[in-house]
C-alpha positions as CSV (number, residue, x, y, z in Angstrom):
1,M,-3.2,54.4,-2.4
2,K,-4.5,57.9,-2.0
3,V,-6.5,59.0,1.0
4,S,-9.5,59.5,-1.3
5,D,-9.1,55.9,-2.7
6,S,-9.6,54.3,0.7
7,P,-13.2,53.4,1.6
8,S,-13.1,55.3,5.0
9,G,-11.0,58.2,3.6
10,V,-8.1,57.3,5.9
11,Q,-4.8,56.0,4.6
12,P,-3.7,52.7,6.3
13,V,-0.8,52.8,8.6
14,S,2.4,50.9,7.7
15,K,2.8,47.7,9.7
16,T,6.6,48.0,9.8
17,A,6.5,51.2,11.9
18,V,7.7,50.6,15.4
19,G,8.0,53.1,18.2
20,V,11.0,53.4,20.6
21,T,8.9,52.2,23.6
22,N,7.8,48.7,22.5
23,S,5.7,46.6,24.8
24,G,8.1,43.6,24.8
25,Q,11.1,45.6,26.0
26,S,9.1,47.6,28.5
27,A,7.4,44.5,30.0
28,I,10.6,42.7,30.5
29,T,12.5,45.7,31.7
30,F,10.1,46.9,34.3
31,A,8.8,43.6,35.6
32,G,11.6,41.1,35.5
33,A,15.0,42.8,34.9
34,P,15.5,44.3,38.4
35,V,14.6,41.0,40.0
36,F,16.9,39.1,37.7
37,V,19.8,41.6,38.3
38,T,19.3,41.3,42.1
39,L,19.3,37.5,41.9
40,V,22.4,37.3,39.8
41,W,24.1,40.0,42.0
42,K,23.4,37.9,45.1
43,V,24.7,34.7,43.6
44,I,27.9,36.5,42.4
45,G,28.2,38.1,45.9
46,T,28.0,34.7,47.5
47,A,30.8,33.4,45.3
48,V,33.0,36.5,45.4
49,R,32.5,38.3,48.8
50,A,34.1,41.6,47.5
51,L,31.3,42.0,44.9
52,A,28.5,41.4,47.5
53,T,28.2,45.1,48.3
54,S,29.5,46.5,45.0
55,K,27.1,49.1,43.5
56,L,29.3,49.0,40.4
57,C,28.5,45.3,40.0
58,T,24.8,46.1,40.0
59,L,25.3,48.9,37.4
60,A,27.4,46.6,35.1
61,L,24.8,43.8,35.4
62,S,22.0,46.3,34.7
63,I,23.7,47.6,31.6
64,L,24.4,44.0,30.4
65,I,20.8,42.9,30.9
66,S,19.4,46.0,29.3
67,M,21.5,45.6,26.2
68,A,20.5,41.9,26.0
69,I,16.8,42.9,26.2
70,Y,17.4,45.5,23.5
71,A,19.1,43.0,21.3
72,V,16.3,40.5,21.7
73,S,13.5,43.0,21.2
74,E,15.0,45.0,18.3
75,A,12.6,45.1,15.4
76,Q,13.9,43.9,12.0
77,G,14.1,46.6,9.3
78,E,14.5,49.6,11.6
79,N,16.6,52.5,10.2
80,A,19.6,53.8,12.0
81,R,17.7,56.6,13.7
82,D,15.2,54.1,15.2
83,K,18.0,51.7,16.3
84,L,19.9,54.6,18.0
85,A,16.7,55.7,19.8
86,G,16.0,52.1,21.0
87,F,19.6,51.7,22.1
88,T,19.4,55.0,24.0
89,Y,16.1,54.0,25.6
90,A,17.6,50.7,26.7
91,F,20.8,52.4,28.1
92,I,18.7,54.8,30.1
93,N,16.6,52.0,31.4
94,S,19.7,50.3,32.7
95,F,20.2,53.1,35.2
96,A,16.5,52.7,36.4
97,I,17.1,49.0,36.8
98,A,20.3,49.6,38.8
99,A,18.4,52.1,41.0
100,T,15.7,49.6,41.9
101,V,18.1,46.8,42.9
102,P,19.0,48.2,46.4
103,G,15.2,48.5,47.2
104,I,14.5,44.9,46.2
105,E,17.6,43.8,48.1
106,S,16.5,45.6,51.3
107,A,12.9,44.2,51.0
108,V,14.1,40.6,50.5
109,T,17.1,39.4,52.4
110,L,18.6,36.1,51.7
111,P,19.9,34.0,54.6
């Protein structure tokens, strides 16, 4: 369809185009992931005392959770460039998640 063939003169946008920042990944990452990582870290720390204060444990959990969110929210039919951009975005988000965990932990202390 040409632009001139469309009634409004504007060509329709493809429905398969997906941006790097998709709402599903962002909503889960920013709202729930830091709380989930903190909760899992506290449970692991209760079971294995050496990991209770390990910042490396929080980073590993954050990367694991971010990659799981990426895998679940990845759009079907994306090309390699879009997949790489989404993976990079998720990987960078994992550091933001890891950085928020100490703040959540200091605000909510478990007995």
